N, CA, C and O atoms as CSV, one atom per row, in Angstrom:
chain,resi,resn,atom,element,x,y,z
A,1,UNK,N,N,0.825,-1.174,0.008
A,1,UNK,CA,C,0.020,0.002,0.021
A,1,UNK,C,C,0.882,1.264,-0.003
A,1,UNK,O,O,0.602,2.206,-0.744
A,2,UNK,N,N,1.951,1.268,0.832
A,2,UNK,CA,C,2.811,2.397,0.856
A,2,UNK,C,C,3.520,2.624,-0.445
A,2,UNK,O,O,3.724,3.770,-0.846
A,3,UNK,N,N,3.910,1.540,-1.129
A,3,UNK,CA,C,4.605,1.644,-2.389
A,3,UNK,C,C,3.669,2.202,-3.481
A,3,UNK,O,O,4.119,2.916,-4.377
A,4,UNK,N,N,2.382,1.879,-3.402
A,4,UNK,CA,C,1.395,2.455,-4.322
A,4,UNK,C,C,1.250,3.935,-4.153
A,4,UNK,O,O,1.117,4.659,-5.140
A,5,UNK,N,N,1.271,4.431,-2.870
A,5,UNK,CA,C,1.184,5.861,-2.610
A,5,UNK,C,C,2.386,6.602,-3.166
A,5,UNK,O,O,2.260,7.694,-3.720
A,6,UNK,N,N,3.564,5.988,-3.009
A,6,UNK,CA,C,4.758,6.623,-3.494
A,6,UNK,C,C,4.701,6.705,-5.046
A,6,UNK,O,O,5.066,7.726,-5.629
A,7,UNK,N,N,4.252,5.644,-5.682
A,7,UNK,CA,C,4.108,5.641,-7.132
A,7,UNK,C,C,3.161,6.724,-7.621
A,7,UNK,O,O,3.453,7.392,-8.613
A,8,UNK,N,N,2.048,6.911,-6.954
A,8,UNK,CA,C,1.074,7.975,-7.311
A,8,UNK,C,C,1.703,9.317,-7.122
A,8,UNK,O,O,1.515,10.203,-7.955
A,9,UNK,N,N,2.451,9.507,-6.045
A,9,UNK,CA,C,3.127,10.799,-5.783
A,9,UNK,C,C,4.184,11.084,-6.846
A,9,UNK,O,O,4.304,12.229,-7.282
A,10,UNK,N,N,4.927,10.121,-7.264
A,10,UNK,CA,C,5.920,10.324,-8.333
A,10,UNK,C,C,5.289,10.669,-9.647
A,10,UNK,O,O,5.790,11.517,-10.386
A,11,UNK,N,N,4.178,10.009,-9.945
A,11,UNK,CA,C,3.474,10.306,-11.197
A,11,UNK,C,C,2.944,11.762,-11.180
A,11,UNK,O,O,3.032,12.487,-12.170
A,12,UNK,N,N,2.392,12.154,-10.016
A,12,UNK,CA,C,1.847,13.514,-9.935
A,12,UNK,C,C,2.952,14.573,-10.098
A,12,UNK,O,O,2.754,15.599,-10.748
A,13,UNK,N,N,4.093,14.305,-9.507
A,13,UNK,CA,C,5.258,15.268,-9.602
A,13,UNK,C,C,5.728,15.309,-11.094
A,13,UNK,O,O,6.040,16.380,-11.612
A,14,UNK,N,N,5.770,14.192,-11.736
A,14,UNK,CA,C,6.195,14.155,-13.161
A,14,UNK,C,C,5.197,14.890,-14.029
A,14,UNK,O,O,5.599,15.640,-14.918
A,15,UNK,N,N,3.960,14.706,-13.811
A,15,UNK,CA,C,2.946,15.366,-14.648
A,15,UNK,C,C,2.960,16.896,-14.450
A,15,UNK,O,O,2.879,17.640,-15.428
A,16,UNK,N,N,3.057,17.358,-13.231
A,16,UNK,CA,C,3.103,18.792,-13.018
A,16,UNK,C,C,4.415,19.400,-13.498
A,16,UNK,O,O,4.432,20.549,-13.940
A,17,UNK,N,N,5.494,18.667,-13.422
A,17,UNK,CA,C,6.752,19.166,-13.978
A,17,UNK,C,C,6.685,19.305,-15.478
A,17,UNK,O,O,7.141,20.314,-16.016
A,18,UNK,N,N,6.134,18.327,-16.174
A,18,UNK,CA,C,6.035,18.345,-17.629
A,18,UNK,C,C,5.082,19.385,-18.071
A,18,UNK,O,O,5.331,20.013,-19.099
A,19,UNK,N,N,3.976,19.631,-17.361
A,19,UNK,CA,C,3.030,20.634,-17.732
A,19,UNK,C,C,3.637,22.055,-17.649
A,19,UNK,O,O,3.330,22.918,-18.471
A,20,UNK,N,N,4.485,22.272,-16.661
A,20,UNK,CA,C,5.131,23.563,-16.481
A,20,UNK,C,C,6.125,23.846,-17.637
A,20,UNK,O,O,6.209,24.959,-18.157
A,21,UNK,N,N,6.877,22.775,-18.015
A,21,UNK,CA,C,7.786,22.907,-19.143
A,21,UNK,C,C,7.110,23.151,-20.466
A,21,UNK,O,O,7.595,23.910,-21.305
A,22,UNK,N,N,5.956,22.480,-20.642
A,22,UNK,CA,C,5.173,22.651,-21.889
A,22,UNK,C,C,4.598,24.060,-21.986
A,22,UNK,O,O,4.563,24.625,-23.080
A,23,UNK,N,N,4.158,24.629,-20.909
A,23,UNK,CA,C,3.629,25.970,-20.914
A,23,UNK,C,C,4.717,26.959,-21.158
A,23,UNK,O,O,4.494,27.918,-21.897
A,24,UNK,N,N,5.921,26.791,-20.568
A,24,UNK,CA,C,6.984,27.679,-20.768
A,24,UNK,C,C,7.548,27.646,-22.210
A,24,UNK,O,O,7.982,28.670,-22.737
A,25,UNK,N,N,7.532,26.462,-22.827
A,25,UNK,CA,C,8.014,26.337,-24.198
A,25,UNK,C,C,7.169,27.068,-25.193
A,25,UNK,O,O,7.695,27.551,-26.195
A,26,UNK,N,N,5.843,27.176,-24.960
A,26,UNK,CA,C,4.996,27.810,-25.907
A,26,UNK,C,C,4.650,29.215,-25.569
A,26,UNK,O,O,3.786,29.804,-26.218
A,27,UNK,N,N,5.286,29.789,-24.577
A,27,UNK,CA,C,4.967,31.101,-24.103
A,27,UNK,C,C,5.355,32.231,-25.078
A,27,UNK,O,O,4.698,33.272,-25.083
A,28,UNK,N,N,6.376,32.058,-25.883
A,28,UNK,CA,C,6.855,33.117,-26.793
A,28,UNK,C,C,6.675,32.791,-28.233
A,28,UNK,O,O,7.591,32.903,-29.047
A,29,UNK,N,N,5.487,32.389,-28.528
A,29,UNK,CA,C,5.146,32.123,-29.970
A,29,UNK,C,C,4.748,33.431,-30.639
A,29,UNK,O,O,4.308,34.368,-29.974
A,30,UNK,N,N,4.904,33.490,-31.965
A,30,UNK,CA,C,4.503,34.666,-32.725
A,30,UNK,C,C,3.014,34.995,-32.527
A,30,UNK,O,O,2.182,34.117,-32.295
A,31,UNK,N,N,2.720,36.288,-32.630
A,31,UNK,CA,C,1.313,36.663,-32.400
A,31,UNK,C,C,0.459,36.418,-33.653
A,31,UNK,O,O,0.979,36.151,-34.736
A,32,UNK,N,N,-0.834,36.513,-33.478
A,32,UNK,CA,C,-1.748,36.298,-34.646
A,32,UNK,C,C,-1.602,37.346,-35.733
A,32,UNK,O,O,-1.909,37.091,-36.897
A,33,UNK,N,N,-1.136,38.517,-35.353
A,33,UNK,CA,C,-0.982,39.612,-36.330
A,33,UNK,C,C,0.402,39.630,-36.931
A,33,UNK,O,O,0.760,40.601,-37.598
A,34,UNK,N,N,1.197,38.591,-36.721
A,34,UNK,CA,C,2.515,38.446,-37.373
A,34,UNK,C,C,3.674,38.999,-36.673
A,34,UNK,O,O,4.762,39.037,-37.247
A,35,UNK,N,N,3.523,39.447,-35.435
A,35,UNK,CA,C,4.637,40.024,-34.707
A,35,UNK,C,C,5.454,38.892,-34.073
A,35,UNK,O,O,4.904,37.962,-33.484
A,36,UNK,N,N,6.768,38.995,-34.209
A,36,UNK,CA,C,7.636,37.936,-33.660
A,36,UNK,C,C,7.804,38.090,-32.193
A,36,UNK,O,O,7.815,39.214,-31.690
A,37,UNK,N,N,7.939,36.986,-31.467
A,37,UNK,CA,C,8.241,37.006,-30.012
A,37,UNK,C,C,9.434,36.138,-29.764
A,37,UNK,O,O,9.578,35.067,-30.354
A,38,UNK,N,N,10.316,36.617,-28.861
A,38,UNK,CA,C,11.482,35.809,-28.472
A,38,UNK,C,C,11.543,35.828,-26.993
A,38,UNK,O,O,10.987,36.721,-26.354
A,39,UNK,N,N,12.236,34.819,-26.406
A,39,UNK,CA,C,12.408,34.737,-24.979
A,39,UNK,C,C,13.244,35.866,-24.454
A,39,UNK,O,O,14.246,36.213,-25.079
A,40,UNK,N,N,12.896,36.447,-23.362
A,40,UNK,CA,C,13.651,37.542,-22.789
A,40,UNK,C,C,14.684,37.067,-21.853
A,40,UNK,O,O,14.403,36.276,-20.953
A,41,UNK,N,N,15.861,37.524,-22.039
A,41,UNK,CA,C,16.956,37.338,-21.061
A,41,UNK,C,C,17.668,38.644,-20.831
A,41,UNK,O,O,18.639,38.991,-21.503
A,42,UNK,N,N,17.142,39.359,-19.844
A,42,UNK,CA,C,17.650,40.710,-19.613
A,42,UNK,C,C,16.865,41.705,-20.417
A,42,UNK,O,O,15.636,41.636,-20.444
A,43,UNK,N,N,17.552,42.657,-21.095
A,43,UNK,CA,C,16.862,43.698,-21.858
A,43,UNK,C,C,16.525,43.137,-23.252
A,43,UNK,O,O,17.203,42.243,-23.757
A,44,UNK,N,N,15.497,43.668,-23.837
A,44,UNK,CA,C,15.077,43.249,-25.190
A,44,UNK,C,C,16.002,43.909,-26.226
A,44,UNK,O,O,16.492,45.013,-25.989
A,45,UNK,N,N,16.249,43.244,-27.380
A,45,UNK,CA,C,17.038,43.892,-28.429
A,45,UNK,C,C,16.346,45.031,-29.080
A,45,UNK,O,O,15.168,45.279,-28.827
A,46,UNK,N,N,17.062,45.737,-29.923
A,46,UNK,CA,C,16.488,46.879,-30.632
A,46,UNK,C,C,15.308,46.408,-31.533
A,46,UNK,O,O,15.413,45.390,-32.218
A,47,UNK,N,N,14.246,47.130,-31.518
A,47,UNK,CA,C,13.061,46.761,-32.306
A,47,UNK,C,C,12.053,45.882,-31.582
A,47,UNK,O,O,11.050,45.474,-32.168
A,48,UNK,N,N,12.315,45.581,-30.289
A,48,UNK,CA,C,11.434,44.736,-29.496
A,48,UNK,C,C,11.123,45.431,-28.233
A,48,UNK,O,O,11.921,46.241,-27.762
A,49,UNK,N,N,9.933,45.136,-27.630
A,49,UNK,CA,C,9.550,45.669,-26.339
A,49,UNK,C,C,9.115,44.516,-25.454
A,49,UNK,O,O,8.761,43.442,-25.942
A,50,UNK,N,N,9.146,44.755,-24.104
A,50,UNK,CA,C,8.845,43.721,-23.175
A,50,UNK,C,C,7.363,43.492,-23.118
A,50,UNK,O,O,6.575,44.421,-22.944
A,51,UNK,N,N,6.983,42.205,-23.273
A,51,UNK,CA,C,5.556,41.814,-23.131
A,51,UNK,C,C,5.603,40.505,-22.309
A,51,UNK,O,O,5.869,39.429,-22.846
A,52,UNK,N,N,5.338,40.627,-21.000
A,52,UNK,CA,C,5.356,39.443,-20.112
A,52,UNK,C,C,6.786,38.938,-20.019
A,52,UNK,O,O,7.723,39.686,-19.740
A,53,UNK,N,N,6.922,37.591,-20.271
A,53,UNK,CA,C,8.221,36.999,-20.187
A,53,UNK,C,C,8.961,36.944,-21.547
A,53,UNK,O,O,10.008,36.313,-21.692
A,54,UNK,N,N,8.339,37.661,-22.559
A,54,UNK,CA,C,8.895,37.678,-23.904
A,54,UNK,C,C,9.228,39.124,-24.353
A,54,UNK,O,O,8.835,40.119,-23.743
A,55,UNK,N,N,9.981,39.150,-25.461
A,55,UNK,CA,C,10.231,40.370,-26.145
A,55,UNK,C,C,9.455,40.293,-27.441
A,55,UNK,O,O,9.627,39.344,-28.205
A,56,UNK,N,N,8.584,41.291,-27.712
A,56,UNK,CA,C,7.733,41.301,-28.898
A,56,UNK,C,C,8.197,42.403,-29.851
A,56,UNK,O,O,8.510,43.512,-29.416
A,57,UNK,N,N,8.240,42.098,-31.147
A,57,UNK,CA,C,8.661,43.063,-32.130
A,57,UNK,C,C,7.589,44.139,-32.307
A,57,UNK,O,O,6.394,43.883,-32.162
A,58,UNK,N,N,8.056,45.362,-32.626
A,58,UNK,CA,C,7.138,46.458,-32.890
A,58,UNK,C,C,6.450,46.267,-34.225
A,58,UNK,O,O,5.280,46.629,-34.350
A,59,UNK,N,N,7.112,45.720,-35.225
A,59,UNK,CA,C,6.542,45.581,-36.538
A,59,UNK,C,C,6.311,44.079,-36.856
A,59,UNK,O,O,7.059,43.213,-36.401
A,60,UNK,N,N,5.259,43.804,-37.643
A,60,UNK,CA,C,5.045,42.400,-38.046
A,60,UNK,C,C,6.208,41.864,-38.888
A,60,UNK,O,O,6.799,42.601,-39.677
A,61,UNK,N,N,6.526,40.604,-38.719
A,61,UNK,CA,C,7.643,39.996,-39.431
A,61,UNK,C,C,7.260,39.796,-40.936
A,61,UNK,O,O,6.101,39.496,-41.220
A,62,UNK,N,N,8.190,39.953,-41.882
A,62,UNK,CA,C,7.869,39.683,-43.265
A,62,UNK,C,C,7.680,38.186,-43.432
A,62,UNK,O,O,8.327,37.389,-42.753
A,63,UNK,N,N,6.809,37.819,-44.322
A,63,UNK,CA,C,6.571,36.406,-44.601
A,63,UNK,C,C,7.830,35.813,-45.243
A,63,UNK,O,O,8.456,36.419,-46.113
A,64,UNK,N,N,8.172,34.623,-44.787
A,64,UNK,CA,C,9.352,33.905,-45.295
A,64,UNK,C,C,8.862,32.712,-46.156
A,64,UNK,O,O,9.123,31.553,-45.834
A,65,UNK,N,N,8.185,33.011,-47.197
A,65,UNK,CA,C,7.631,31.950,-48.037
A,65,UNK,C,C,8.650,31.530,-49.126
A,65,UNK,O,O,9.525,32.304,-49.515
A,66,UNK,N,N,8.502,30.294,-49.591
A,66,UNK,CA,C,9.327,29.834,-50.686
A,66,UNK,C,C,8.990,30.558,-51.963
A,66,UNK,O,O,7.845,30.957,-52.173
A,67,UNK,N,N,9.977,30.732,-52.819
A,67,UNK,CA,C,9.696,31.424,-54.089
A,67,UNK,C,C,8.696,30.640,-54.904
A,67,UNK,O,O,8.622,29.414,-54.827
A,68,UNK,N,N,7.925,31.379,-55.691
A,68,UNK,CA,C,6.878,30.716,-56.548
A,68,UNK,C,C,7.342,30.776,-57.968
A,68,UNK,O,O,8.183,31.588,-58.354
A,69,UNK,N,N,6.747,29.861,-58.753
A,69,UNK,CA,C,7.055,29.829,-60.170
A,69,UNK,C,C,6.186,30.847,-60.945
A,69,UNK,O,O,6.474,31.168,-62.098
A,70,UNK,N,N,5.174,31.321,-60.324
A,70,UNK,CA,C,4.257,32.243,-61.011
A,70,UNK,C,C,3.484,31.491,-62.045
A,70,UNK,O,O,2.896,30.451,-61.749
A,71,UNK,N,N,3.472,32.002,-63.272
A,71,UNK,CA,C,2.729,31.330,-64.335
A,71,UNK,C,C,3.634,30.450,-65.174
A,71,UNK,O,O,3.179,29.889,-66.171
A,72,UNK,N,N,4.849,30.313,-64.821
A,72,UNK,CA,C,5.822,29.467,-65.537
A,72,UNK,C,C,5.467,28.004,-65.301
A,72,UNK,O,O,5.114,27.623,-64.184
A,73,UNK,N,N,5.557,27.189,-66.337
A,73,UNK,CA,C,5.262,25.753,-66.173
A,73,UNK,C,C,6.529,24.980,-66.301
A,73,UNK,O,O,7.487,25.478,-66.892
A,74,UNK,N,N,6.585,23.769,-65.770
A,74,UNK,CA,C,7.743,22.952,-65.807
A,74,UNK,C,C,7.772,22.117,-67.061
A,74,UNK,O,O,6.704,21.785,-67.577
A,75,UNK,N,N,8.910,21.761,-67.578
A,75,UNK,CA,C,9.005,20.877,-68.748
A,75,UNK,C,C,8.443,19.468,-68.461
A,75,UNK,O,O,8.243,19.108,-67.301
A,76,UNK,N,N,8.202,18.716,-69.463
A,76,UNK,CA,C,7.689,17.336,-69.340
A,76,UNK,C,C,8.687,16.533,-68.544
A,76,UNK,O,O,9.897,16.675,-68.727
A,77,UNK,N,N,8.179,15.677,-67.648
A,77,UNK,CA,C,9.032,14.816,-66.812
A,77,UNK,C,C,9.564,15.499,-65.535
A,77,UNK,O,O,10.321,14.886,-64.782
A,78,UNK,N,N,9.181,16.736,-65.290
A,78,UNK,CA,C,9.584,17.402,-64.091
A,78,UNK,C,C,8.354,17.922,-63.342
A,78,UNK,O,O,7.290,18.092,-63.936
A,79,UNK,N,N,8.498,18.165,-62.078
A,79,UNK,CA,C,7.445,18.715,-61.266
A,79,UNK,C,C,7.901,19.946,-60.472
A,79,UNK,O,O,9.095,20.092,-60.210
A,80,UNK,N,N,6.988,20.823,-60.090
A,80,UNK,CA,C,7.325,21.963,-59.300
A,80,UNK,C,C,7.556,21.596,-57.856
A,80,UNK,O,O,6.712,20.922,-57.265
A,81,UNK,N,N,8.628,21.993,-57.275
A,81,UNK,CA,C,8.933,21.721,-55.869
A,81,UNK,C,C,9.675,22.896,-55.284
A,81,UNK,O,O,10.800,23.170,-55.703
A,82,UNK,N,N,9.086,23.615,-54.316
A,82,UNK,CA,C,9.708,24.728,-53.662
A,82,UNK,C,C,10.173,25.800,-54.637
A,82,UNK,O,O,11.238,26.393,-54.463
A,83,UNK,N,N,9.372,26.042,-55.657
A,83,UNK,CA,C,9.670,27.107,-56.575
A,83,UNK,C,C,10.590,26.760,-57.730
A,83,UNK,O,O,10.897,27.621,-58.554
A,84,UNK,N,N,11.028,25.534,-57.801
A,84,UNK,CA,C,11.909,25.095,-58.896
A,84,UNK,C,C,11.345,23.805,-59.569
A,84,UNK,O,O,10.475,23.126,-59.021
A,85,UNK,N,N,11.861,23.514,-60.732
A,85,UNK,CA,C,11.421,22.294,-61.434
A,85,UNK,C,C,12.412,21.187,-61.105
A,85,UNK,O,O,13.613,21.364,-61.306
A,86,UNK,N,N,11.957,20.095,-60.625
A,86,UNK,CA,C,12.809,18.930,-60.308
A,86,UNK,C,C,12.280,17.704,-61.034
A,86,UNK,O,O,11.093,17.629,-61.353
A,87,UNK,N,N,13.172,16.730,-61.299
A,87,UNK,CA,C,12.712,15.533,-61.994
A,87,UNK,C,C,11.731,14.744,-61.129
A,87,UNK,O,O,11.912,14.585,-59.922
A,88,UNK,N,N,10.696,14.263,-61.790
A,88,UNK,CA,C,9.688,13.454,-61.089
A,88,UNK,C,C,10.159,12.022,-60.930
A,88,UNK,O,O,11.034,11.568,-61.667
A,89,UNK,N,N,9.606,11.334,-60.009
A,89,UNK,CA,C,10.022,9.911,-59.774
A,89,UNK,C,C,9.144,9.002,-60.525
A,89,UNK,O,O,9.320,7.785,-60.466
Protein backbone atom coordinates (compact mmCIF):
# COMPACT_ATOMS: atom_id res chain seq x y z
CA UNK A 1 0.00 0.00 0.00
CA UNK A 2 2.82 2.41 0.87
CA UNK A 3 4.60 1.63 -2.42
CA UNK A 4 1.40 2.45 -4.32
CA UNK A 5 1.16 5.85 -2.63
CA UNK A 6 4.78 6.62 -3.51
CA UNK A 7 4.13 5.63 -7.14
CA UNK A 8 1.09 7.95 -7.31
CA UNK A 9 3.10 10.80 -5.77
CA UNK A 10 5.93 10.32 -8.29
CA UNK A 11 3.48 10.31 -11.20
CA UNK A 12 1.85 13.51 -9.93
CA UNK A 13 5.24 15.23 -9.63
CA UNK A 14 6.21 14.13 -13.15
CA UNK A 15 2.92 15.38 -14.64
CA UNK A 16 3.11 18.79 -12.99
CA UNK A 17 6.76 19.19 -13.99
CA UNK A 18 6.04 18.33 -17.63
CA UNK A 19 3.03 20.65 -17.73
CA UNK A 20 5.14 23.57 -16.52
CA UNK A 21 7.81 22.91 -19.14
CA UNK A 22 5.20 22.65 -21.88
CA UNK A 23 3.62 25.97 -20.90
CA UNK A 24 7.01 27.69 -20.77
CA UNK A 25 8.02 26.32 -24.19
CA UNK A 26 4.97 27.80 -25.89
CA UNK A 27 4.96 31.13 -24.10
CA UNK A 28 6.88 33.12 -26.75
CA UNK A 29 5.12 32.13 -29.95
CA UNK A 30 4.51 34.68 -32.74
CA UNK A 31 1.29 36.68 -32.39
CA UNK A 32 -1.73 36.28 -34.65
CA UNK A 33 -1.00 39.60 -36.33
CA UNK A 34 2.49 38.42 -37.38
CA UNK A 35 4.64 40.01 -34.70
CA UNK A 36 7.64 37.94 -33.68
CA UNK A 37 8.23 37.02 -30.02
CA UNK A 38 11.48 35.83 -28.48
CA UNK A 39 12.39 34.73 -24.97
CA UNK A 40 13.60 37.57 -22.80
CA UNK A 41 16.96 37.30 -21.08
CA UNK A 42 17.65 40.71 -19.61
CA UNK A 43 16.87 43.67 -21.87
CA UNK A 44 15.08 43.25 -25.20
CA UNK A 45 17.06 43.87 -28.41
CA UNK A 46 16.48 46.87 -30.63
CA UNK A 47 13.07 46.77 -32.32
CA UNK A 48 11.46 44.74 -29.51
CA UNK A 49 9.56 45.67 -26.34
CA UNK A 50 8.84 43.74 -23.13
CA UNK A 51 5.57 41.78 -23.13
CA UNK A 52 5.37 39.46 -20.12
CA UNK A 53 8.24 36.96 -20.20
CA UNK A 54 8.87 37.68 -23.89
CA UNK A 55 10.24 40.39 -26.15
CA UNK A 56 7.73 41.28 -28.91
CA UNK A 57 8.66 43.07 -32.13
CA UNK A 58 7.16 46.48 -32.90
CA UNK A 59 6.55 45.57 -36.56
CA UNK A 60 5.04 42.39 -38.05
CA UNK A 61 7.64 40.00 -39.47
CA UNK A 62 7.87 39.68 -43.26
CA UNK A 63 6.57 36.40 -44.61
CA UNK A 64 9.34 33.91 -45.32
CA UNK A 65 7.63 31.94 -48.05
CA UNK A 66 9.33 29.82 -50.67
CA UNK A 67 9.69 31.44 -54.08
CA UNK A 68 6.89 30.71 -56.52
CA UNK A 69 7.05 29.82 -60.18
CA UNK A 70 4.27 32.24 -61.02
CA UNK A 71 2.71 31.34 -64.37
CA UNK A 72 5.80 29.47 -65.55
CA UNK A 73 5.27 25.75 -66.18
CA UNK A 74 7.78 22.96 -65.78
CA UNK A 75 8.99 20.88 -68.76
CA UNK A 76 7.69 17.35 -69.32
CA UNK A 77 9.03 14.83 -66.82
CA UNK A 78 9.57 17.42 -64.09
CA UNK A 79 7.42 18.72 -61.26
CA UNK A 80 7.35 21.99 -59.31
CA UNK A 81 8.91 21.72 -55.86
CA UNK A 82 9.70 24.72 -53.64
CA UNK A 83 9.66 27.13 -56.59
CA UNK A 84 11.91 25.10 -58.91
CA UNK A 85 11.43 22.30 -61.42
CA UNK A 86 12.81 18.92 -60.32
CA UNK A 87 12.72 15.53 -62.02
CA UNK A 88 9.68 13.45 -61.10
CA UNK A 89 10.00 9.93 -59.76
